[in-house]
VEXDOBA-182691 format. One line per 10 residues: their letters; for each residue x, y, z of C-alpha. Coordinates in nm, 2 decimals, m for minus. Example, Ala and Ser with C-alpha at 12.3 -4.5 7.8 and 13.67 -1.06 7.14 Angstrom:
% residues 2
AS = 1.23,m0.45,0.78 | 1.37,m0.11,0.71
This chain:
% residues 222
MKSPLQNLLD = 0.00,m0.02,m0.01 | 0.15,0.33,m0.10 | 0.18,0.59,0.20 | m0.04,0.89,0.19 | 0.30,1.09,0.26 | 0.49,0.93,m0.05 | 0.57,1.27,m0.17 | 0.76,1.34,0.14 | 0.93,1.01,0.15 | 1.03,1.07,m0.21
SNRVWSADMV = 1.17,1.41,m0.14 | 1.36,1.27,0.15 | 1.53,1.01,m0.08 | 1.63,1.29,m0.32 | 1.77,1.51,m0.05 | 1.96,1.22,0.10 | 2.12,1.11,m0.23 | 2.21,1.49,m0.30 | 2.38,1.52,0.02 | 2.60,1.20,m0.02
ARDPQFFDRL = 2.68,1.32,m0.38 | 2.80,1.65,m0.23 | 2.97,1.51,0.08 | 3.01,1.13,0.09 | 3.11,1.13,0.45 | 2.82,1.34,0.57 | 2.59,1.10,0.73 | 2.88,0.89,0.88 | 2.98,1.23,1.07 | 2.64,1.33,1.15
SQQQAPKYLW = 2.54,0.99,1.30 | 2.84,0.98,1.53 | 2.78,1.27,1.77 | 2.59,1.61,1.78 | 2.81,1.89,1.91 | 2.60,2.21,1.82 | 2.72,2.55,1.96 | 2.37,2.69,1.96 | 2.04,2.62,2.11 | 1.77,2.80,1.90
IGCSDSRVPA = 1.43,2.88,2.09 | 1.18,2.98,1.82 | 0.84,2.98,1.71 | 0.67,2.67,1.57 | 0.56,2.88,1.26 | 0.65,2.65,0.97 | 0.79,2.96,0.78 | 1.09,3.01,1.04 | 1.32,2.70,0.98 | 1.62,2.75,1.22
TQIVDLPPGE = 1.91,2.60,1.01 | 1.81,2.75,0.68 | 1.78,3.11,0.79 | 2.14,3.13,0.91 | 2.24,2.88,0.64 | 2.39,2.60,0.87 | 2.38,2.21,0.79 | 2.20,1.97,1.02 | 2.38,1.90,1.34 | 2.47,2.27,1.39
IFVQRNVANV = 2.17,2.38,1.59 | 1.99,2.23,1.88 | 1.63,2.35,1.85 | 1.33,2.41,2.07 | 1.00,2.57,1.94 | 0.67,2.64,2.06 | 0.40,2.89,1.96 | 0.52,3.26,2.01 | 0.88,3.14,2.12 | 0.76,3.12,2.48
VSHTDLNCLS = 1.02,3.05,2.76 | 0.78,2.95,3.08 | 0.94,2.82,3.41 | 0.65,2.58,3.44 | 0.71,2.41,3.07 | 0.93,2.10,3.14 | 0.97,2.05,2.77 | 1.16,2.37,2.72 | 1.33,2.37,3.04 | 1.44,1.99,2.96
TIQFAVDILK = 1.59,2.12,2.63 | 1.77,2.39,2.80 | 1.91,2.17,3.05 | 2.02,1.91,2.78 | 2.16,2.18,2.58 | 2.35,2.36,2.87 | 2.47,2.05,3.07 | 2.51,1.78,2.81 | 2.59,1.95,2.47 | 2.76,2.24,2.65
VEHIIVVGHY = 2.62,2.50,2.39 | 2.78,2.84,2.40 | 2.48,3.04,2.28 | 2.13,3.04,2.35 | 1.92,3.24,2.11 | 1.56,3.33,2.13 | 1.41,3.41,1.81 | 1.09,3.58,1.75 | 0.95,3.68,1.41 | 0.76,3.97,1.26
GCGGVQAVLD = 0.41,3.90,1.18 | 0.38,3.63,1.43 | 0.02,3.50,1.44 | 0.03,3.43,1.83 | 0.15,3.79,1.91 | m0.13,3.91,1.67 | m0.39,3.71,1.85 | m0.29,3.88,2.16 | m0.29,4.23,2.03 | m0.64,4.15,1.88
DRRMGLVDNW = m0.77,4.01,2.22 | m0.88,3.74,2.00 | m0.99,3.38,2.12 | m0.83,3.08,1.98 | m0.90,2.80,2.21 | m0.67,2.61,2.43 | m0.36,2.82,2.29 | m0.52,3.12,2.46 | m0.37,2.99,2.80 | m0.04,2.95,2.65
LRHVADVATK = m0.05,3.30,2.48 | m0.12,3.47,2.83 | 0.28,3.46,2.85 | 0.28,3.70,2.56 | m0.02,3.88,2.70 | 0.16,3.95,3.02 | 0.46,4.11,2.81 | 0.19,4.32,2.64 | 0.06,4.45,2.96 | 0.41,4.51,3.11
HRQLLTSIDL = 0.50,4.73,2.80 | 0.14,4.87,2.74 | 0.25,5.24,2.73 | 0.50,5.17,2.46 | 0.27,4.96,2.25 | m0.01,5.19,2.26 | 0.20,5.47,2.13 | 0.24,5.31,1.80 | m0.07,5.37,1.58 | 0.00,5.12,1.28
MNLRNARLCE = m0.09,4.74,1.39 | 0.19,4.58,1.18 | 0.45,4.80,1.37 | 0.28,4.73,1.70 | 0.30,4.35,1.62 | 0.67,4.40,1.53 | 0.73,4.59,1.87 | 0.55,4.32,2.06 | 0.73,4.03,1.88 | 1.08,4.21,1.98
LNAMEQVVNV = 0.97,4.28,2.33 | 0.84,3.92,2.36 | 1.18,3.78,2.25 | 1.37,4.01,2.49 | 1.15,3.91,2.78 | 1.18,3.54,2.69 | 1.56,3.59,2.70 | 1.52,3.73,3.08 | 1.32,3.40,3.14 | 1.60,3.18,3.01
CHTTMVMDAW = 1.86,3.37,3.21 | 1.67,3.31,3.53 | 1.66,2.94,3.48 | 1.84,2.74,3.73 | 2.04,2.56,3.45 | 2.17,2.91,3.30 | 2.22,3.04,3.64 | 2.42,2.72,3.76 | 2.63,2.71,3.42 | 2.74,3.09,3.49
ERGQKLSVHA = 2.82,3.00,3.86 | 3.06,2.73,3.76 | 3.21,2.95,3.49 | 3.09,2.79,3.19 | 3.09,3.00,2.87 | 2.73,3.08,2.77 | 2.57,3.38,2.64 | 2.20,3.43,2.57 | 2.05,3.67,2.28 | 1.75,3.80,2.14
WCYSLFDGHV = 1.68,3.80,1.76 | 1.37,3.87,1.56 | 1.34,3.72,1.22 | 1.15,3.90,0.92 | 0.92,3.70,0.69 | 0.92,3.99,0.45 | 1.29,3.99,0.34 | 1.45,3.71,0.54 | 1.67,3.91,0.74 | 1.75,3.85,1.11
NDLGMHVNSR = 1.73,4.16,1.33 | 1.97,4.14,1.62 | 1.79,4.32,1.91 | 2.11,4.42,2.07 | 2.04,4.20,2.39 | 2.35,3.98,2.47 | 2.39,3.84,2.82 | 2.72,3.68,2.93 | 2.64,3.65,3.30 | 2.41,3.71,3.59
EDLMPAYEHA = 2.56,4.05,3.62 | 2.51,4.14,3.25 | 2.14,4.06,3.25 | 1.99,4.39,3.37 | 2.23,4.63,3.19 | 2.19,4.44,2.86 | 1.79,4.43,2.89 | 1.78,4.80,2.96 | 2.02,4.88,2.68 | 1.81,4.68,2.43
LQRLGTIPEF = 1.49,4.86,2.57 | 1.64,5.18,2.50 | 1.74,5.07,2.13 | 1.35,5.03,2.08 | 1.29,5.40,2.10 | 1.26,5.40,1.70 | 0.99,5.23,1.49 | 1.11,4.88,1.41 | 1.31,4.85,1.12 | 1.17,4.57,0.87
NR = 1.07,4.53,0.53 | 0.68,4.65,0.54
């Protein structure tokens, strides 16, 4: 019986053959051990593939994705991923990546009910409430969406930095940095939000610096 997903299986074989043709040892190396330097915490949106965006091959980025790239202190899935990445893989960088035009962020701005996911998006709504004055000063909805996407990425970086795994890593002198990015679906560019945290002491100065940089309208292709 032919698989209902035969087109995907066929594409897989083509991709595999192409990789071997370009690099005969690729899968031998890949199967031995993963040693990524980066943990990517991003949105589940199908238009935001981590390795493709930064043009890296499989094996270079450890990935955790959920709706609206949230880092919740009660989400054992995300926390386990961070723990494995930091303690076992020894990643050097954790990057929280939002994306402009995020549907979850827009649902929060519209105060729109979507079902069970509304409970998850309360985390983003809390970010919106915290920065209400800044957001309401922006008239155009697409720019307000962009700003909340940026603020959400920054606030999730704060949450990452407050996890016991990251704090413990810094305490023992492990090399680890946490960063906030926002990706544009409109031109494929990544916007570095200027928040780079290398230690417990760096967190608030980096956060305040990144907030100050948000004094202008978001720069992305509208």
